[in-house]
N, C-alpha and C positions, 0 to 999 in steps of 0.2 A: 744408402744406408742411415737410419737415424742415430741420433743422439744417444736412446735410450740401450737401443742395439751396440752401439760402439760399447757406452758403458757394460753391457751385460759380457761383453768379451774379454773386459778385465777381471773378471770375479774370479776368484782362484777358489776351486774346488775342495769342500767341507769335508772335514773326516768325520768319520763317525761319530766322533768322541765331541763334535762341537755342534750336535743339532739342538735345536733351538736357542742355539746362541743369537745375540742380534749383530747384524752385518756390521764391521766397521769401515767407514769410507776409505779410511787412510791407508787400507789395505790394497786399493786398486790401484794406488799410484806407482808409477814404476819403480824399479829400484834403482836407475841410474837416466840422466837424462839422453833421450834421443833426438837425432835429427829427423823432424819431419819433414818431407817435403812439400813445398806449397803449391798449394794448384792455383793453376790461371782462374781468371772469372768465367770464361765459358766453359772449363771443366767445372767449376763449381757448380752454375747452372745447370748441367747435363745432370749429374750427381743429384741436385737438390729436385730436378722435374720429377715428378710423380710420386716423389715422400712426401709425407704426414710429420709434423712436427705437434711436441707439447707447446703450448702456449710460453713464450718467454724462454725456448731455446731456437726458436727462429730466426735467422739474419732479421733485424732490425725493417730492409726492403723488404721481407716476404712476409712480415708481419698482417694478418688479415682485420682489418677494420673492427676494434672491440664492438661498437655497435651495429656496425653493416652484414659481418657477416659475409663478407667478401671471399672470391675464390683469390688465393696468391697469384702474385705477379708470374709465378712459372709456370701455374697451369696451363694445358694446350688449350685452345679456343674448338679444336677438334679431336674429341677422344671418343669415350664410350657414348658421348654426346654430343652433336654436331652443334655446337654453341653460335656458330655463323649463323646458321638456316636460322634458328630461335629468333637471332638477335635480329637478322633481316625480317621475319615476319614479324617482329614486334613494333621494330621499327614502322614496316607497314602500316600496320592499324592505327598507330600513333597519326601517322599522315594522314591518313584517311578521316580519322577524326577532327582535326583541324583543318581539311580539306571540306569538311562536312559544315562545323561552324561558320567556315566564312558562306560557302554555299548559301547556310540561312539569311548569313548580314547580306548576301548580294540580294536575295530576293526582297528583301526592304529596300536596298537601292533602287533597285528595278519598279518595284514600285513606286518609287521617290520619281525616278525619271519620268515614271509613265505620266506623272499628275503635274510635272515642270512640262512634258509635251502636250498633254491638254492647257495647260494654263495658256503655252506659247500659241497653241491654237484660237485660245478664245480671246488674245490679244489680238490675233490676226485679224481675225473676223471684226471684232470690235472695232478696229482700225479703220477695215474695210466700210464699215457704217459709217465711223465717224468723217473719212473724208467723203463717201455720199454726201452724207447729210449735210456737210459743207458745202459743197456743188448746189443741192437743193435751197439749201437758204438763202444763196444768192439770187438763183430765181425766183423765190419768195419774195427776196425785197423788191426786187427788180416789178413783180407783178403788184406787190401793196404800193409801191409808189405809184405804179400808173392807172390803178384806179383811184387811189387817194387823187391824183393829180386830178383824175377826169372829175371826180366829184368837187373839189376845188374848182375847176373850170366852169360847171355849170353853175355854180354859184357866183361866180366873177361874171360871168355872162349875163346870167338875170339882172342882177346888180346894174349892167352897162345898160340894158335892155330898159329896168325901170326907171334909170336916171334918165335915159332919151325921153321914154314915154311917146313915141310915135309909133303909129300903125308899122311902118315899116320893120322898125326894130324890131317890135313884138313879132313880127311874120319870121324875121330872119332867126329868131331863137326858136318860135316854134318849131321851123324848118330844119334846123339845125340838128336838133334833139329828139324831134319826133314827139312833141307834146302833144297829151290828148286828155280831153275831156272823161269825167269818172265812169260815163258809161262807152268809153272807147272811142268816141269820135274824136275827130283832130278839131283841136280848137281856134277858133276862128279870131283871127288877129283884129276884125272888125267887133268884137262882140265888145259891148259895156265892161263887161267883166273879165276882160282879157287879162290884165293885171293880177286879178286874186287867181285864174284860172292858171296861171305860167306861172304862178308862185306855189302853189300849190304841187303841179306836176312836178316842175324844177327840185324842187324840194324832193319831193320822192326819188326822182331820177338819182340826186345826188347821193341822198340814201342809200340807194339801193349800190352805188359805186364805192359809196363808203365802208359797205357793209363786206363786197366782194374784197375790198383792200385788207378790210379787216381779218378776213378768212385767211387768208394769205402770211399777213401777220401773226396770227395764232400759229399758221405752222411753221413759221420761221422760229415762233419760241418753243413750239413743242420740238423740233428738231435740236435745237439749242440746247433745251435741257434734256433731250436725251442722250447727245453729246458728253454733256457734264455727267450722266449718271455711267457712261460707256468709260469715259477716261478713268473716275473713282474706280470702276471694276476692273478697267486694266492694275490700275496701280493695288490693287487688293492683288491682283494675280501675280503681278511683278514681287509685292511683298513675300507671299506666298511661296513662289520661286525661289526668293533669297533665302527664307528660312530653310526651305527643302535642302538647298545647294549648301547648306552651312550643316544640316543633317548628314547629310552624304559626305562634305568635307571632313567631318566630324566622325564619322564611322570608319571611314578610310585610315584617316591617320591615328586612332587611337582604338581601333577593334582590327581591321581588316591587315593594315599592315604589320602591326606585333605578330597576328597571326601567321601570317606569310613570310617573315622573320622566323618564326618556329617551326614551320615547313620546310624551309632553306637549312635550318640548323639539323633536322631530323633526317631531310635526304643526303646532306652531308655525311652525315653519320652512315646512313644506309650503302653509300657510296664508296667508303673508308674501309667499311666491315668486308664489303664481298673483295676489295683490293687483298686486305689482309687475308682472308681465305682462301687466296689462292697459295698464300707459305704454308708450307706443309708443317712446320713447328711452328704457327705462330700461337703467340700467349696473350694472355690476358696483360702482361705487362707488357707487350708490344701495343696494345690496343691504348692501354691507359697512358702511356708515353706519347700517342698522337691525341688524345682526346683531350687532356686536360689544358695544355699548351692552345691546341684551338678555340676550345670553349673558352678561355679567358682572354684571346683574342676576337673572337666572335661577339661576344657580349659588350666588348668596348666599341666596334663598330658597330652593334645594333642593339643599343641598350632599352628599347622596347619590347624586346623578346620575354614574352612571358615566360613568370619564375616558373610555373609548372612544368613548362618544356625542357625549361632549363634542369631541373630536376629529373625528369624523364630520360635526359640525355646521360645525366649523370648515373643517374641508375640501368642504363644499356650498356654504358661505357665501365662500368663498374667502378666508379671514383665514390670514394668514402662520401657518406650523407652523415648527418644528425640523424639520431635512432626513428624519430616520429616521420621523417619520409623515407624509410627503407621498408 
């Protein structure tokens, strides 16, 4: 029974002579003080359940938030409308929205991780080339030194034969290197121009050896230049990977993990509302009694949870909010 109904019970029937007269509020006071039994809290709650009150007449703990227009603490979660089912569905939709956001971010991370793996593959490939080039450079050096050494030896042998200037020494030089005339015939050690002929042939041969050595030297330089290029490229790959790893770490820390905290908060609500729903007389007061202390503790332990998720949790739990969030 509402206060207004109680109020009307005290009204005294008006006589026909009092028609159109104003109601005297003092007339409802009892003639003498009566002992009214005090009801227990449970009895009060059962009496209040299902009743409606005018604002200002409801006991403080049952007042509706003036901005939020929330249900009373005594209102049942399962009545003409099954609020349990509705709240479970609403929380599931919110959870899916957060999961979708996480999946979008995860796609970005997957793309970055693919690039990192490609960079790593490029680094490994370059390192293989660098290793092979290093091995080949050792042989290039050996071949270069061999041919340059032969070129120098030809020059030294010619100088020795020239210094001796004897037929036997010229014959030795000619036979050792197969020195030939311009027409392709072998030089004769008995020729009057043997010195000039050997000089030209020896110089040509030394030049050929020098050229062969130069080719290996150029090959070594080319491999060395390629190694430097590959090292620079690997450095770029590594810098890129460091940057991408920074993106991934930042995305996890600043975006995904807060969303995961939000999902956890909403899942906790979903589990709790299903548990409360198993109680036949579960009320919004029961839900609020759990939700607000739990939310306080959750925010302390998970400070990165997004504000909008906290707001949605408060809406689902019917915890009073400022008007702009209702």
